N, C-alpha and C positions, 0 to 999 in steps of 0.2 A: 657639225652633228652629221652622223652617217645614217642612212636607210639600210638596215641589217636584216637579213633572213638567215636564221639557224634551220638547217635541214638534218633530221636524224630523229632518233628515239626520244619521246617526249610523252608527257601525260596525255592520255589515259594509259599509255603503255608504261611498263615498270622497268626496274632496274637501275644500276648505278649510271649508266650513259644518260637514261632519262633525268636522274636526280641531277647530273652535272649540267646537261642542257638547260633545265630550269633555273639553276643558280647563275649559269652564265647569262641567260636572258635577263633575268632580274637586274645583275649588276651592270649589263651593258645598257640596259633601259634607263639608267641614272642619266645618262648622257647622250644617248641615240635613240632612234626610233627602231624598235626591234619585234620581228615576227617570227613564230616558230611554225614549221610544216613537218608533221611525222608521218609515219606508216598507217596505212590501212591493213596492209599485210606486210608485217616485218620479215618473217620466217614463214615459209610452207609449214603446214602442221607435221608432215613427215621428217622435217629436219630439225624440229624444236623439241628439245628433251624434257621440258618443264611442264607444268600443269596448266598454266595459262600465261598469256604474253601481256595480259593487261593487269594495272594496279588494283589490288583488292581492298585497300584502306583509304584512307581519307586523303583526297587530293586538293583540298581546300588551300593548300599552300602555292598552287599555281593553277593558271588558267588551262582549260582543256585546249590542246593544240589541234588545228584542222587535220584529220586523217586522210590524206591524198595520195600516198605514195604506195605502189605495189612493187615490192623488191625484185619480183620475177617477171614482169611484164613490160617489155621495151616499149609498146605503144603507150602506156602510162608514163613512162619516163618522158616521152616527147611532150605530153600533155602538161606534165607538171613544169617541165622546163618552160614550156610557152607562158603558163600562168606567172612563173616567177619574172619571166622576162616583162610581162605586162605590169609587174609591180616596181619595175626599174631600181632594183636595190644597188647600192654602192658596193656592198660586200655580202657575199654568200659564204656561210660557214658550215663545214661538214665535221662531224666528230668521227674519226675513223679509227676502227678497231679491228676489222675483219675484212679479208678480201672479198668475202662473199658479196659485199656491197660495192667493190670496186666498178663492176659495169654499170650499176644503177646511178651510183653518185658521179662516175665519170661521165656518163651520158647527159645527165641533168646539168651537170657543171659546163660541159662542152656548148650545150644548146643554149643554155641560159645567158652565158656571157658573149655569145656571138653577135658582133657588131653592136656592143653595148659598152658601158664605162664599167661594168660589173667586174669586181676582182674576187678571186676564190681563195679561201683559206681553208686548210685542212689542220685540225687539232689531231695530233696522232698520239693513240694509247699505245698501238702497236704499229709497226711496219709490216713485220711477218709475224703471225700469231704463234703462240705457244704449241698448239697443236696444228702441225703443218700439213697441207693437203695439196696434191697437185693442181696447178694454176695459180697458186697464191701471188707469186711474183707478177705472172702475167696481168692478173685482175688489178693488182697494186699499181703497176706502172701505167695501165690505161687511165686509172682514176687520178693518179698524181700528175699526170702529162698535163692535166687541166688546170693545175694549181698555180696561183701566183706566189703564195706564202704558206709557210708551215710553222706550227707550234709544236715542239716536243717537250716532254716533261720529265726526262730522266736521261742520264749518260747513254744508257743501253739503247734508247730508241734515237738518240742523236747519232750514235755510231751506225746504226742500220740506216737511218735516213741518208747519211753521207757515203755509205757503202753502195746503195742502190741509186741515189740521186745526188751526186756530188756537187752539182750546180745549185742546189735547193737554196732559196732564200728564206731563212728561218730564224727563230729565236728558241732558246731553251728557258723555260721558266717551271717552277715546281707547280705540281698538282694542288690547288687549292684545297682547304678544308671542307668538308660537307656541313653545312650549318643549317639544314632544313629538317633535322630530326628532333629539334628541340634542344632544351638545355638538360644538363645531368640533374637527377635526383639522387637523394641519399641512398647509399649502397644497402643499407638495412631495409628501407623502404622498398627498393626495387626487388630485393631477395624475398621479401614478405610476399610481394605481389605475384612473384613467379613461383612460390612455394618451396623456394632453396633454403635448407637449414645448413649448409656446409659453411665453414669458416673461411675457406680458401676456394675461390673460383676463378677459373681459367677459360676464356672465351675463344672459340674458333668460330668466325661469322663469314657467311657468304656461300655462294654456290659450291656444291662438293664436285670437284672434277679431280681426275688423277694427278693433274700437275701441280694441284694445290695442295698436296701432300698430307690430307688428313691422316691416312693410314700410318705415317710416319710419327705423327703426334699420337695416336692411339699406342703404339708401339712404345713411345716414351713415357706414356702414362703408368706403364708397370713399374716404373723406376721413380715415380713421384708419389709420396706419400700425403694421405689426408687432404686431398683436394679433388674437387669436382671440376671435370671438364664439361662446358656447355658446347656442344657441336650444333650451331645453329645455321640452317641453310638447306635449301632444297637439293636433292640429290641428282645430278647430271651424270653419276656414275652409278655402278651397281651396288645398291644400298645393302644388300644381303651379306656381301662380302665383309662390309666394316662391322655389322652386327655380329656376324659369326667370329670375327677376330676378337671383337670385345668380349664374347662369351667364352671363348677359347683362354683368353688372359684373366678370366675371372674378375673383370673389371666393370660389369654391369650396374654396380652400385655406385661407380665413380666417374662413369661417362654417361651422360645424358644426350641423346639426339633430339633435336627439334626439327624434324625433316620438311621444313615448309618454308616458303617465301615470306618473310616477315613483312607485314604492312609499316608503313612509315611511322604511323604513331605508336608502334611498338618497339621500335628500333631502340630508343634510348633505354628501355627497361633492361635490355641484355648488356648493353655496355656499362650502365650505370651499376648493375648487380657485379660486374667483373673486377677482379684486382688487375689483371694483365690480359692483353690480347695477344694471341699467338697466330703467326702467319708462318706455317711450315713449308712454304712453296718449294716445289722442285726447279720451277723455272718461273720467271715473271720479267716484266719490264718495269711497272709500277703497280701500287695497289691502292685503290681508294678506300680499302678497309683501313688502312694506316690512317688515312685522312678523317675517317668517321671517328677512329680511336682518339685522335688528337682533339677532335672537337668536344669529346667527353673527358678530355684530361686523362686518358689512360695510357700507361707505358706499353710498349710492344716487344715481344720477342719475336724476331723474324730471322730467316735464312739469307744467306749472303748471294742472292740472286738479283739480276736485274739492277733496278734502282732502289731497292729496299734499304740497302745500306747507305744511300745517300740521305734518306729520310729518317730512319731509325738510328740514332747515334749511340754506339756500343757503349755501354756502361754509364750512359747519360740520360737517354729517353727509354732505354730497354737494353735488350742484347741483341747482338747478330751472331748466329752461329752457322756452321757449314750445313748445306743442304744435305738430305737424305741420310741424316745421321741422328738416329733416335737417341742415342747415349747423350751426344752433345746437346740436344735439345732439352732432354731431361735434367742434364746438369744445370742449364741455364735458368730452368724453372725452379729447381731447388735452390740455386743461389739467390735467385730474387726473394725467395720467403726466408732462407736462412739469414741472409743478411739484412733484412728488412729495407728493401731497396724502393718500396713503393712511395714512400713520403718524397725522397729525394728525386726519383724519377718523374713523379707528378709535377713537383714544382719545375723540373727542367722542361717538361712538355709544354707547360703553360708559357714559357718563354720561348721556346723553339717554334711553337705553332704560329707566332706572329709572323714567320716569314712567309707562310702560306695563306696570305690573305687575298681575297678576290680583287681587292682594289689595286694591289700590286700586279696580279695577272692582266687585269683590263688594261693598265698602264703600258705593259710589255706589249699586249695586242696591238692597241692604238699606236704605239711607236713602230711597230712592224708594218703597219698597213698605212701609215704616214696620216693618221687621223688628227 
């Protein structure tokens, strides 16, 4: 049995990384002693485009993590590292997705492992982010220099890791499903609760950022008949340009924006109400949205970027289309309905998602670190 500390976003903070870390801690706790430490300041307010950094819904699915880390205060990093050293963990795990955290994570890792047996594992969502900034590679190199092991979850991230860190000791294993949002409810019931009368419902879910391609999906909807697009997620891009484009295309009756972060206890309503989930990304490494969709047995139509084509099996669990191509996206949605693909795709999703179990992920992690 190992003593493990997970460092990163966790409840009461919100978002996919927090959800991931909660599930990671829960499954590791079946065989190991696990603690989680999170941020008291994750982003300075001026750098955070959302409305709040904390979870607004029910957090009863997980214990509240101690909020100790200030991402921009080096003196704080030293104190946190000292506290971690006093707890004498065998393994320190960082979930890495943004070079902004490289100096913070790297310093904590460097000081926490000094003259101890503690090993450092980075679980990498990205090596270099979708929206690149000066200093990304420098910050990432600083953090990764402290690592003993890495886990990557797609071919794209594996390639980036080996490009920048060719000697890395790592394993590639798929992103597990998100299981903390409950079980599906009947489609008709979910639509009734949400006030949806349309017989065909398409779901876009997650933060709205330019690289996630919602504008391409809006353009595609002008070629899709008799379907409602639910675009659910807080805008980290200029909302007005999306609204204006919808109005210009006369699609206001067929595209419904839900421009807010969705609390955990409401996520299942939107996925249960949908026939299919669409990921129109312009770039990606992998997407946790696919793993939420699979948890709810939903087919996915996604663009052929990053690792999406590794998880969404073309013409089996959904369709894969070229990125930045509204016509191809529209054709895939039309084909999904015209050929009545839902039933077959759902059956395939049920089988395919067994690959993405947390038990398999934990076995890979343990094998990597020699537990």
